[in-house]
LODRENZA-762279 format. One record per residue (C-alpha): x negated, y, z negated; residue in three letters. Coordinates in Angstrom, 3 decimals, decimal comma, always signed. Layout:
LODRENZA-762279
{{X Y Z} 'ALA'},
...
end
This chain:
LODRENZA-762279
{{-128,648 +171,871 -145,800} 'MET'},
{{-135,270 +174,131 -149,339} 'LYS'},
{{-132,471 +171,790 -149,176} 'ASN'},
{{-133,298 +168,486 -150,865} 'PRO'},
{{-132,473 +166,671 -147,633} 'LEU'},
{{-135,089 +168,739 -145,782} 'THR'},
{{-137,752 +167,917 -148,292} 'LYS'},
{{-136,843 +164,218 -148,299} 'ASN'},
{{-136,650 +163,868 -144,527} 'ARG'},
{{-139,911 +165,761 -144,044} 'PHE'},
{{-141,840 +163,739 -146,590} 'LEU'},
{{-140,516 +160,407 -145,390} 'MET'},
{{-140,942 +160,978 -141,670} 'SER'},
{{-144,530 +162,154 -141,787} 'VAL'},
{{-145,863 +159,911 -144,916} 'LEU'},
{{-143,790 +160,050 -143,320} 'LEU'},
{{-122,973 +177,807 -136,733} 'LEU'},
{{-115,466 +190,896 -135,554} 'PHE'},
{{-114,568 +190,854 -139,135} 'SER'},
{{-111,882 +188,557 -140,495} 'LEU'},
{{-108,923 +188,477 -138,154} 'SER'},
{{-105,371 +189,364 -139,017} 'THR'},
{{-104,599 +185,665 -138,933} 'VAL'},
{{-107,215 +185,012 -141,605} 'LEU'},
{{-105,875 +187,835 -143,736} 'ALA'},
{{-102,387 +186,406 -143,374} 'ALA'},
{{-103,688 +182,943 -144,255} 'CYS'},
{{-105,404 +184,398 -147,287} 'GLY'},
{{-102,160 +185,973 -148,446} 'SER'},
{{-100,253 +182,759 -147,851} 'ALA'},
{{-102,946 +180,882 -149,715} 'ASP'},
{{-102,821 +183,220 -152,714} 'ASP'},
{{-99,058 +182,936 -153,008} 'SER'},
{{-99,184 +179,184 -152,444} 'ASN'},
{{-101,834 +178,695 -155,123} 'HIS'},
{{-99,957 +180,957 -157,536} 'THR'},
{{-96,740 +179,022 -156,994} 'ALA'},
{{-98,609 +175,763 -157,429} 'THR'},
{{-100,288 +176,962 -160,612} 'ALA'},
{{-96,998 +178,212 -162,070} 'ASP'},
{{-95,220 +174,979 -161,232} 'ALA'},
{{-97,946 +172,789 -162,636} 'LYS'},
{{-98,343 +174,806 -165,850} 'SER'},
{{-94,673 +174,461 -166,758} 'ASN'},
{{-94,789 +171,716 -169,336} 'GLY'},
{{-97,300 +169,535 -167,538} 'LYS'},
{{-100,243 +168,021 -169,344} 'GLU'},
{{-103,622 +169,477 -168,432} 'LYS'},
{{-105,712 +167,120 -166,307} 'VAL'},
{{-109,408 +166,909 -165,514} 'GLU'},
{{-110,974 +166,271 -162,129} 'ILE'},
{{-114,646 +165,592 -161,529} 'VAL'},
{{-116,598 +167,393 -158,801} 'TRP'},
{{-119,939 +165,757 -158,070} 'MET'},
{{-122,731 +167,641 -156,305} 'MET'},
{{-126,431 +167,059 -155,702} 'ALA'},
{{-128,520 +169,409 -157,806} 'THR'},
{{-129,438 +172,549 -155,847} 'ASP'},
{{-130,363 +175,863 -157,515} 'PRO'},
{{-129,273 +177,748 -154,374} 'ASP'},
{{-125,686 +176,582 -154,968} 'LYS'},
{{-125,408 +176,878 -158,748} 'LYS'},
{{-123,788 +180,361 -158,902} 'ALA'},
{{-121,366 +179,421 -156,124} 'TRP'},
{{-120,410 +176,194 -157,880} 'GLN'},
{{-119,739 +177,998 -161,155} 'ASP'},
{{-117,599 +180,596 -159,343} 'ALA'},
{{-115,590 +177,883 -157,617} 'MET'},
{{-114,819 +176,179 -160,900} 'VAL'},
{{-113,858 +179,366 -162,759} 'SER'},
{{-111,674 +180,822 -159,983} 'THR'},
{{-109,881 +177,514 -159,435} 'PHE'},
{{-109,199 +177,007 -163,126} 'GLU'},
{{-107,906 +180,568 -163,336} 'GLU'},
{{-105,365 +179,949 -160,573} 'SER'},
{{-104,628 +176,382 -161,730} 'HIS'},
{{-104,442 +176,593 -165,537} 'PRO'},
{{-103,331 +172,980 -165,867} 'ASN'},
{{-106,516 +171,648 -164,221} 'VAL'},
{{-110,014 +171,465 -165,623} 'LYS'},
{{-112,860 +170,872 -163,183} 'VAL'},
{{-115,874 +169,067 -164,577} 'ARG'},
{{-118,918 +169,710 -162,402} 'LEU'},
{{-121,550 +166,992 -162,384} 'GLU'},
{{-124,893 +167,802 -160,755} 'ASN'},
{{-127,023 +164,752 -159,897} 'ILE'},
{{-130,654 +165,006 -158,706} 'PRO'},
{{-130,844 +164,431 -154,969} 'TYR'},
{{-133,028 +161,335 -155,155} 'ASP'},
{{-130,583 +159,710 -157,585} 'GLN'},
{{-127,355 +160,745 -155,862} 'PHE'},
{{-126,658 +157,673 -153,730} 'ASP'},
{{-127,469 +155,188 -156,483} 'GLN'},
{{-125,439 +157,079 -159,091} 'LYS'},
{{-122,447 +157,455 -156,799} 'LEU'},
{{-122,503 +153,788 -155,748} 'ALA'},
{{-122,591 +152,761 -159,402} 'THR'},
{{-119,654 +155,020 -160,271} 'LEU'},
{{-117,608 +153,719 -157,353} 'ILE'},
{{-118,337 +150,090 -158,258} 'ALA'},
{{-117,290 +150,703 -161,865} 'SER'},
{{-114,035 +152,438 -160,877} 'GLY'},
{{-115,255 +155,815 -162,136} 'ASN'},
{{-115,881 +157,637 -158,861} 'ALA'},
{{-115,756 +161,443 -158,940} 'PRO'},
{{-112,527 +162,968 -157,616} 'ASP'},
{{-114,217 +165,257 -155,089} 'VAL'},
{{-117,625 +165,062 -153,436} 'TRP'},
{{-119,491 +165,461 -150,163} 'ASN'},
{{-120,334 +161,966 -148,792} 'PRO'},
{{-123,288 +163,370 -146,850} 'ASN'},
{{-125,092 +164,832 -149,853} 'GLN'},
{{-127,862 +162,261 -149,572} 'ALA'},
{{-129,058 +159,621 -147,123} 'ASP'},
{{-126,316 +156,977 -147,391} 'SER'},
{{-123,758 +159,165 -145,638} 'GLY'},
{{-120,077 +159,207 -144,709} 'PHE'},
{{-120,083 +155,886 -142,830} 'ALA'},
{{-121,414 +154,031 -145,851} 'THR'},
{{-118,681 +155,297 -148,158} 'TYR'},
{{-116,004 +154,666 -145,529} 'MET'},
{{-117,245 +151,083 -145,234} 'LYS'},
{{-116,936 +150,756 -149,022} 'MET'},
{{-113,309 +151,930 -148,886} 'GLY'},
{{-114,242 +154,742 -151,262} 'ALA'},
{{-112,593 +157,631 -149,409} 'LEU'},
{{-108,923 +158,624 -149,625} 'LYS'},
{{-106,797 +159,151 -146,511} 'ASP'},
{{-106,113 +162,904 -146,465} 'LEU'},
{{-103,713 +162,787 -143,520} 'THR'},
{{-100,504 +163,127 -145,590} 'PRO'},
{{-101,873 +166,265 -147,232} 'TYR'},
{{-103,103 +167,785 -143,974} 'ILE'},
{{-99,824 +166,962 -142,216} 'ASP'},
{{-97,880 +168,853 -144,895} 'LYS'},
{{-99,767 +171,958 -143,859} 'GLY'},
{{-102,737 +173,753 -145,383} 'ALA'},
{{-103,176 +177,453 -144,468} 'PRO'},
{{-106,889 +177,132 -145,189} 'GLU'},
{{-107,356 +174,839 -142,185} 'LEU'},
{{-105,553 +176,936 -139,559} 'LYS'},
{{-108,787 +178,394 -138,167} 'THR'},
{{-110,879 +175,262 -138,626} 'MET'},
{{-112,501 +174,077 -135,399} 'ASP'},
{{-110,469 +170,938 -134,466} 'PRO'},
{{-113,596 +169,299 -133,034} 'ASN'},
{{-115,261 +169,515 -136,424} 'LEU'},
{{-112,166 +168,379 -138,306} 'LEU'},
{{-111,890 +165,384 -135,994} 'ASN'},
{{-115,412 +164,186 -136,828} 'ILE'},
{{-113,951 +162,708 -139,990} 'TYR'},
{{-110,801 +161,388 -138,305} 'LYS'},
{{-111,101 +157,606 -138,231} 'ILE'},
{{-108,430 +155,465 -136,556} 'ASP'},
{{-106,079 +158,446 -136,525} 'GLY'},
{{-106,582 +159,295 -140,204} 'LYS'},
{{-108,549 +162,129 -141,826} 'TYR'},
{{-111,033 +161,295 -144,550} 'TYR'},
{{-112,823 +164,625 -144,927} 'GLY'},
{{-112,464 +168,396 -144,565} 'VAL'},
{{-115,585 +170,060 -143,094} 'PRO'},
{{-117,628 +172,192 -145,425} 'LEU'},
{{-120,466 +173,363 -143,172} 'VAL'},
{{-121,677 +172,935 -139,605} 'SER'},
{{-125,436 +173,117 -140,000} 'ASN'},
{{-127,361 +172,883 -136,760} 'ALA'},
{{-131,082 +172,393 -136,061} 'THR'},
{{-133,427 +175,239 -135,150} 'TYR'},
{{-137,065 +176,022 -134,599} 'LEU'},
{{-137,956 +178,307 -137,498} 'TYR'},
{{-141,007 +180,485 -136,935} 'TYR'},
{{-143,183 +182,685 -139,108} 'ASN'},
{{-143,126 +186,164 -137,529} 'LYS'},
{{-146,118 +187,313 -139,540} 'ASP'},
{{-148,290 +184,514 -138,169} 'LEU'},
{{-147,109 +185,156 -134,609} 'PHE'},
{{-147,790 +188,883 -134,988} 'ASP'},
{{-151,244 +188,283 -136,420} 'ALA'},
{{-152,111 +186,036 -133,468} 'ALA'},
{{-150,559 +188,457 -130,932} 'GLY'},
{{-148,204 +185,781 -129,634} 'ILE'},
{{-144,670 +186,536 -128,344} 'PRO'},
{{-141,869 +184,970 -130,384} 'TYR'},
{{-140,303 +181,760 -129,031} 'PRO'},
{{-137,203 +182,098 -126,879} 'THR'},
{{-133,636 +181,923 -128,161} 'THR'},
{{-132,504 +180,440 -124,819} 'ASP'},
{{-132,100 +176,678 -124,978} 'TRP'},
{{-131,929 +176,519 -121,159} 'ASP'},
{{-135,378 +178,081 -120,696} 'ASP'},
{{-137,323 +175,111 -119,357} 'LYS'},
{{-140,628 +176,989 -119,611} 'SER'},
{{-140,330 +176,664 -123,399} 'TRP'},
{{-141,163 +172,966 -123,446} 'ASN'},
{{-143,299 +170,794 -125,713} 'PHE'},
{{-146,463 +171,464 -123,726} 'ASP'},
{{-145,920 +175,213 -124,177} 'THR'},
{{-145,131 +174,677 -127,833} 'MET'},
{{-148,390 +172,767 -128,250} 'LEU'},
{{-150,410 +175,576 -126,675} 'GLU'},
{{-148,690 +178,050 -129,001} 'THR'},
{{-149,399 +175,818 -131,988} 'ALA'},
{{-153,077 +175,707 -131,068} 'LYS'},
{{-153,244 +179,520 -131,135} 'LYS'},
{{-151,524 +179,675 -134,507} 'LEU'},
{{-153,627 +176,990 -136,201} 'SER'},
{{-156,880 +177,834 -137,947} 'HIS'},
{{-159,166 +176,709 -140,758} 'ASP'},
{{-157,620 +173,232 -140,758} 'VAL'},
{{-159,349 +171,221 -143,459} 'GLY'},
{{-159,787 +174,163 -145,800} 'ASP'},
{{-156,901 +173,761 -148,248} 'ALA'},
{{-156,938 +177,448 -149,188} 'ARG'},
{{-157,067 +178,945 -145,714} 'LYS'},
{{-155,614 +176,412 -143,326} 'GLN'},
{{-152,631 +177,315 -141,175} 'VAL'},
{{-150,789 +174,742 -139,078} 'PHE'},
{{-149,070 +175,785 -135,878} 'GLY'},
{{-146,263 +173,231 -136,125} 'PHE'},
{{-144,448 +170,836 -138,419} 'SER'},
{{-141,111 +169,046 -138,520} 'SER'},
{{-138,535 +167,892 -141,066} 'ALA'},
{{-137,020 +165,324 -138,699} 'LEU'},
{{-137,000 +161,578 -139,164} 'SER'},
{{-138,867 +159,438 -136,654} 'ALA'},
{{-135,606 +158,541 -134,917} 'ASN'},
{{-134,578 +162,206 -134,643} 'GLU'},
{{-137,986 +162,967 -133,163} 'MET'},
{{-137,139 +160,590 -130,326} 'THR'},
{{-133,847 +162,459 -129,768} 'TRP'},
{{-135,826 +165,586 -128,869} 'LEU'},
{{-137,365 +163,667 -125,967} 'PHE'},
{{-134,103 +162,059 -124,834} 'GLY'},
{{-134,794 +158,806 -126,661} 'GLY'},
{{-133,110 +156,911 -129,483} 'ASP'},
{{-134,199 +154,005 -131,644} 'MET'},
{{-130,684 +152,602 -131,847} 'PHE'},
{{-127,954 +151,696 -129,383} 'LYS'},
{{-124,930 +153,990 -128,834} 'PRO'},
{{-122,534 +151,589 -130,546} 'GLU'},
{{-124,477 +151,901 -133,801} 'ALA'},
{{-123,174 +155,468 -134,112} 'TYR'},
{{-119,586 +154,639 -133,178} 'THR'},
{{-119,127 +151,439 -135,176} 'THR'},
{{-121,392 +152,295 -138,092} 'GLY'},
{{-123,120 +148,925 -137,696} 'VAL'},
{{-126,847 +149,177 -137,013} 'LEU'},
{{-126,970 +146,179 -134,709} 'GLY'},
{{-130,131 +145,270 -132,848} 'GLU'},
{{-132,565 +148,207 -132,621} 'PRO'},
{{-133,711 +149,618 -129,287} 'ASP'},
{{-137,175 +150,748 -130,320} 'LEU'},
{{-139,506 +150,127 -127,397} 'MET'},
{{-138,043 +152,563 -124,884} 'LYS'},
{{-140,769 +154,629 -123,158} 'PRO'},
{{-139,168 +157,881 -124,334} 'LEU'},
{{-139,364 +156,697 -127,938} 'ASN'},
{{-143,044 +155,894 -127,578} 'ILE'},
{{-143,687 +159,217 -125,833} 'GLU'},
{{-141,990 +161,178 -128,594} 'ALA'},
{{-143,740 +159,457 -131,484} 'LEU'},
{{-147,133 +159,530 -129,766} 'GLN'},
{{-146,750 +163,273 -129,193} 'PHE'},
{{-146,105 +163,813 -132,898} 'ASN'},
{{-149,016 +161,600 -133,917} 'VAL'},
{{-151,288 +163,532 -131,557} 'ASP'},
{{-150,188 +166,831 -133,085} 'LEU'},
{{-151,659 +165,575 -136,366} 'ILE'},
{{-154,783 +163,689 -135,350} 'HIS'},
{{-155,771 +164,706 -131,818} 'LYS'},
{{-154,899 +168,403 -131,754} 'TYR'},
{{-154,877 +169,031 -135,517} 'LYS'},
{{-152,021 +171,521 -135,334} 'VAL'},
{{-149,701 +169,648 -137,725} 'ALA'},
{{-150,342 +168,554 -141,343} 'PRO'},
{{-151,266 +164,991 -142,216} 'ASP'},
{{-149,547 +162,929 -144,904} 'ALA'},
{{-151,788 +164,093 -147,733} 'GLU'},
{{-151,257 +167,750 -146,874} 'THR'},
{{-147,521 +167,230 -146,645} 'VAL'},
{{-147,444 +165,570 -150,054} 'ALA'},
{{-149,506 +168,352 -151,597} 'ALA'},
{{-147,399 +171,168 -150,141} 'SER'},
{{-144,195 +169,382 -151,102} 'ALA'},
{{-145,167 +169,722 -154,739} 'GLN'},
{{-144,778 +173,465 -154,239} 'LEU'},
{{-141,477 +173,170 -152,353} 'GLY'},
{{-140,457 +173,412 -148,699} 'ASP'},
{{-143,528 +173,342 -146,387} 'PRO'},
{{-142,314 +176,318 -144,329} 'PHE'},
{{-142,039 +178,452 -147,472} 'LEU'},
{{-145,772 +178,113 -148,080} 'THR'},
{{-146,321 +180,586 -145,227} 'GLY'},
{{-148,899 +178,224 -143,759} 'LYS'},
{{-146,737 +176,765 -140,976} 'VAL'},
{{-146,154 +178,718 -137,780} 'GLY'},
{{-143,235 +176,722 -136,339} 'MET'},
{{-140,980 +174,291 -138,169} 'TYR'},
{{-138,061 +172,207 -136,868} 'ILE'},
{{-135,404 +171,746 -139,528} 'SER'},
{{-131,700 +172,035 -140,327} 'GLY'},
{{-129,541 +175,120 -140,783} 'GLY'},
{{-129,804 +175,059 -144,578} 'TRP'},
{{-133,097 +176,874 -144,130} 'GLY'},
{{-131,149 +180,012 -143,246} 'LEU'},
{{-130,186 +180,233 -146,897} 'GLY'},
{{-133,238 +178,664 -148,493} 'SER'},
{{-135,774 +180,832 -146,665} 'TYR'},
{{-134,274 +184,097 -147,918} 'LYS'},
{{-136,828 +183,937 -150,703} 'LYS'},
{{-139,787 +183,765 -148,298} 'ALA'},
{{-142,376 +186,493 -148,758} 'ASP'},
{{-142,920 +186,717 -144,996} 'PHE'},
{{-140,743 +187,631 -142,013} 'LYS'},
{{-139,257 +184,742 -140,061} 'TRP'},
{{-136,773 +183,986 -137,303} 'GLY'},
{{-135,084 +181,125 -135,479} 'VAL'},
{{-135,499 +179,993 -131,894} 'ALA'},
{{-134,595 +177,187 -129,520} 'ALA'},
{{-136,140 +173,766 -129,996} 'VAL'},
{{-138,526 +173,138 -127,053} 'PRO'},
{{-136,942 +171,808 -123,869} 'TYR'},
{{-137,170 +168,203 -122,723} 'HIS'},
{{-134,888 +166,390 -120,325} 'GLU'},
{{-132,166 +164,701 -122,388} 'GLY'},
{{-133,067 +166,625 -125,559} 'ARG'},
{{-130,634 +166,333 -128,458} 'LYS'},
{{-130,923 +167,743 -131,975} 'VAL'},
{{-129,182 +166,666 -135,197} 'PRO'},
{{-126,031 +168,407 -136,367} 'LEU'},
{{-125,031 +168,213 -140,000} 'TYR'},
{{-121,271 +168,640 -140,397} 'VAL'},
{{-120,659 +167,898 -144,059} 'ASP'},
{{-117,157 +167,230 -145,427} 'PRO'},
{{-115,313 +167,375 -148,713} 'TRP'},
{{-113,705 +164,036 -149,499} 'SER'},
{{-111,516 +162,664 -152,283} 'ILE'},
{{-112,042 +159,340 -154,008} 'SER'},
{{-109,675 +156,577 -152,943} 'ALA'},
{{-109,268 +155,762 -156,630} 'THR'},
{{-108,744 +159,321 -157,893} 'SER'},
{{-106,219 +159,396 -160,735} 'LYS'},
{{-105,322 +163,008 -159,819} 'HIS'},
{{-105,379 +163,165 -156,008} 'PRO'},
{{-102,889 +166,067 -155,787} 'ASP'},
{{-105,025 +168,244 -158,014} 'GLU'},
{{-108,147 +167,093 -156,184} 'ALA'},
{{-106,544 +168,120 -152,885} 'TRP'},
{{-105,750 +171,559 -154,308} 'GLU'},
{{-109,406 +171,882 -155,216} 'PHE'},
{{-110,502 +170,832 -151,707} 'VAL'},
{{-108,205 +173,536 -150,310} 'ARG'},
{{-109,841 +175,994 -152,675} 'HIS'},
{{-113,316 +174,989 -151,470} 'LEU'},
{{-112,233 +175,202 -147,797} 'ALA'},
{{-110,512 +178,597 -148,089} 'ASN'},
{{-112,004 +181,021 -145,498} 'PRO'},
{{-110,296 +184,106 -146,928} 'ALA'},
{{-112,519 +186,662 -148,607} 'GLU'},
{{-113,658 +185,296 -151,969} 'ASP'},
{{-112,422 +181,836 -150,925} 'GLY'},
{{-114,738 +178,841 -151,174} 'GLY'},
{{-115,763 +178,660 -147,517} 'ALA'},
{{-116,255 +182,427 -147,269} 'TYR'},
{{-118,382 +182,555 -150,390} 'ARG'},
{{-120,369 +179,481 -149,384} 'TYR'},
{{-121,299 +181,274 -146,172} 'MET'},
{{-121,937 +184,607 -147,880} 'ASN'},
{{-123,487 +183,606 -151,199} 'ASP'},
{{-125,291 +180,375 -150,364} 'VAL'},
{{-126,144 +181,221 -146,757} 'GLY'},
{{-124,841 +178,112 -145,044} 'ARG'},
{{-123,245 +177,912 -141,605} 'THR'},
{{-119,439 +177,879 -141,831} 'PRO'},
{{-117,285 +175,183 -140,268} 'ALA'},
{{-114,351 +177,602 -139,939} 'ASP'},
{{-114,389 +179,367 -136,558} 'SER'},
{{-112,712 +182,425 -138,061} 'GLY'},
{{-115,940 +183,153 -139,938} 'LEU'},
{{-118,369 +182,855 -137,050} 'PHE'},
{{-118,607 +186,532 -136,080} 'LYS'},
{{-119,204 +187,530 -139,683} 'LEU'},
{{-121,828 +184,820 -139,871} 'TRP'},
{{-123,710 +185,952 -136,771} 'TYR'},
{{-123,722 +189,576 -137,932} 'ASP'},
{{-124,778 +188,634 -141,444} 'LYS'},
{{-127,632 +186,327 -140,479} 'MET'},
{{-128,864 +188,560 -137,674} 'GLY'},
{{-129,185 +191,399 -140,148} 'GLY'},
{{-130,879 +189,303 -142,797} 'GLU'},
{{-133,621 +187,983 -140,540} 'ILE'},
{{-133,968 +191,076 -138,346} 'SER'},
{{-132,586 +189,392 -135,266} 'MET'},
{{-129,996 +190,806 -132,916} 'ASP'},
{{-126,662 +189,149 -133,755} 'ALA'},
{{-126,237 +188,116 -130,106} 'ALA'},
{{-129,658 +186,443 -130,143} 'ALA'},
{{-128,865 +184,563 -133,341} 'PHE'},
{{-125,535 +183,492 -131,823} 'LYS'},
{{-127,388 +182,192 -128,769} 'GLN'},
{{-129,697 +180,085 -130,911} 'VAL'},
{{-126,877 +178,597 -132,957} 'HIS'},
{{-124,488 +177,908 -130,074} 'GLU'},
{{-127,340 +176,421 -128,054} 'GLY'},
{{-128,066 +174,020 -130,871} 'SER'},
{{-124,422 +172,977 -131,057} 'ILE'},
{{-124,296 +172,412 -127,288} 'GLN'},
{{-127,453 +170,317 -127,412} 'ASN'},
{{-126,585 +168,549 -130,651} 'GLY'},
{{-125,196 +165,293 -131,931} 'ARG'},
{{-124,021 +164,291 -135,388} 'GLU'},
{{-126,768 +163,257 -137,800} 'ALA'},
{{-127,766 +159,617 -137,933} 'GLU'},
{{-127,212 +159,137 -141,660} 'ASN'},
{{-123,641 +160,462 -141,350} 'HIS'},
{{-122,690 +157,709 -138,921} 'LEU'},
{{-124,680 +154,540 -139,631} 'ILE'},
{{-123,827 +152,431 -142,679} 'VAL'},
{{-126,557 +152,078 -145,322} 'LYS'},
{{-128,800 +154,488 -143,486} 'PHE'},
{{-130,727 +155,207 -146,655} 'ASN'},
{{-132,064 +151,640 -146,409} 'THR'},
{{-132,751 +152,066 -142,697} 'VAL'},
{{-134,640 +155,310 -143,305} 'LEU'},
{{-136,749 +153,861 -146,086} 'GLU'},
{{-137,664 +150,896 -143,915} 'THR'},
{{-138,482 +153,179 -141,000} 'MET'},
{{-140,850 +155,293 -143,067} 'ASN'},
{{-142,598 +152,362 -144,701} 'GLN'},
{{-143,128 +150,649 -141,353} 'SER'},
{{-144,487 +153,759 -139,634} 'LEU'},
{{-146,708 +154,919 -142,488} 'TYR'},
{{-149,871 +153,597 -140,845} 'GLN'},
{{-148,805 +155,145 -137,524} 'VAL'},
{{-148,490 +158,611 -139,033} 'TRP'},
{{-151,818 +158,036 -140,730} 'GLY'},
{{-153,470 +157,327 -137,374} 'GLY'},
{{-154,427 +153,800 -138,439} 'LYS'},
{{-151,967 +151,867 -136,262} 'GLU'},
{{-150,715 +152,398 -132,725} 'SER'},
{{-147,184 +153,606 -132,059} 'VAL'},
{{-146,410 +150,363 -130,217} 'THR'},
{{-147,599 +148,163 -133,060} 'ASP'},
{{-145,725 +150,286 -135,597} 'GLY'},
{{-142,486 +149,954 -133,655} 'LEU'},
{{-142,920 +146,201 -133,343} 'LYS'},
{{-143,347 +145,951 -137,095} 'SER'},
{{-140,333 +148,201 -137,640} 'LEU'},
{{-138,213 +146,046 -135,338} 'ASN'},
{{-138,963 +142,917 -137,365} 'GLU'},
{{-138,196 +144,626 -140,668} 'LYS'},
{{-134,945 +146,176 -139,473} 'LEU'},
{{-133,728 +142,814 -138,185} 'LEU'},
{{-134,620 +141,211 -141,519} 'SER'},
{{-132,290 +143,649 -143,320} 'LEU'},
{{-129,337 +141,809 -141,763} 'ASN'},
{{-127,256 +144,971 -141,410} 'LEU'},
{{-125,410 +143,645 -138,377} 'ASN'},
{{-122,031 +143,137 -140,023} 'GLN'},
end
């Protein structure tokens, strides 16, 4: 998936997915017996080993993490799992240092921060999981092959999907009700719900802008500048950047890119329906901007489905406004094992534990306890029913929103482009004056182009 990534992306860009089937039940039984046999075999005279599981700090996941460690150690008495939580803004640097020193954690999610999967693949830090997967893992029988194949590089698997977060338009039902405005549509094919319509809605929701205590903004976004262009059918980078992992020469000056960024600048300065940089920074001190209750519509990732449970207002999810060529980010995060792990077999057993969709398994509990979108297709119906009930939406309507996002989505930029943390930082620094209304979009993009080329990330 607040999610730390949401907070980071938002700040930097504006300052810038029936009950469990019989098959699942059978898989769960097979898994239990398999784990028991494994635990018995490994506890017969074998020395106890320790594996390290590294996660970005997130209070929403703490209880789940503790349960995963205790249940795994119970079924695998010869293995101790040491959980290391690293603050989000330190995760990439800490992990890179550990990898360079030969002390990488055994198990982690390469997409926990901004560097992403491609960066760690380029470093040779991820272990080929193909031999393990080929031997057979009951936990993966109902995994969507399309998601599993995202982390299949040159015919080899380097990750097992954890979640399949999509992107939605979150909206504050209380603010819509107070303004007497109908809720946004759940139909991604409804062309009447476009950015012009969204703007008119945002105008009706906004009031008292400038008064810190009373102001309400009709719209805001957690997307990066590049992802903003995706919503309009644009892209700051060429297609090969996402397939090779190499940034290459940017493609910034496309008319659709300029249109998208200008629209977002105008939301802040011309129409005053979106918060400026100072307001964003101030609200971020209190947490996720949407949770303040002062934002009517907010585009962000699926982690909000879990994070916004604590909101003291009613909210829902809807389709992102229509534009020809619109794409939204998808965040399919994997579990990976270090290429240098001293205990890869035990680490693989732990990954299986985390990916288990059976009731009380890691994937099931991650969906149920943390509130994140499962990657395992066998859990989807449970997920739709659960989330529909929690946010007072019909399950079919919630399903429509999620599946529409998947159909209109593409994998997140930082998952695919090497050293994207550096790219993102450069992007936000270069466009700071643009978001502040002190430099034109065209001039900001020209400056960004020069700085990206100077990074020499073309190899």
